[in-house]
N, C-alpha and C positions, 0 to 999 in steps of 0.2 A: 504494500500500500504506500505509494509515493505521494498520493494526493489526499491530504487530510482536510481540505477546504470544506466539503459538504458536512463532514462530521463536526467540525468546529462551528460552522454556521448553525447546525441543528442544536448544538449545546448552548450557543449564545441565545437562540430564540427560546429554548426551554428555560434558561436561567432568567431571562428578561420577563418572560411570561409568569414565572414563579414569583418574581419580585412584585410585579403588578398585581397578581392575585393576592399576595400577602398584604400589600398596601390597601387594596380594596377591602379585605377582610377586617383589617385594623380600623379603618375609617367607619365601616359599618358597625362594628362593635362599639366604637366610641360614641356614635350617634345614639345607639340603644341605651348606653349608660347615661348620656345626657338627658334623654327623655325620661328615663326611670328616676333620675335625680330631680328633674323638674316636677314630676308627679308627686314625689315624696315631699318636696318643699310646699307645693300647693296644698297637700293634705295636712301638713303641719300648721300652715297658716290659717286654715279653716277652723281648727280646733281652738 
């Protein structure tokens, strides 16, 4: 195997996709936590 170009390209695409997926997952989780925190504050203020 003298030509590693396609293999390197596939690895780069997989790594980049994994990073994007991880970032999306973290932002989604952060949004859920903010909404949960907001509901908790509203509940505490109403009492």
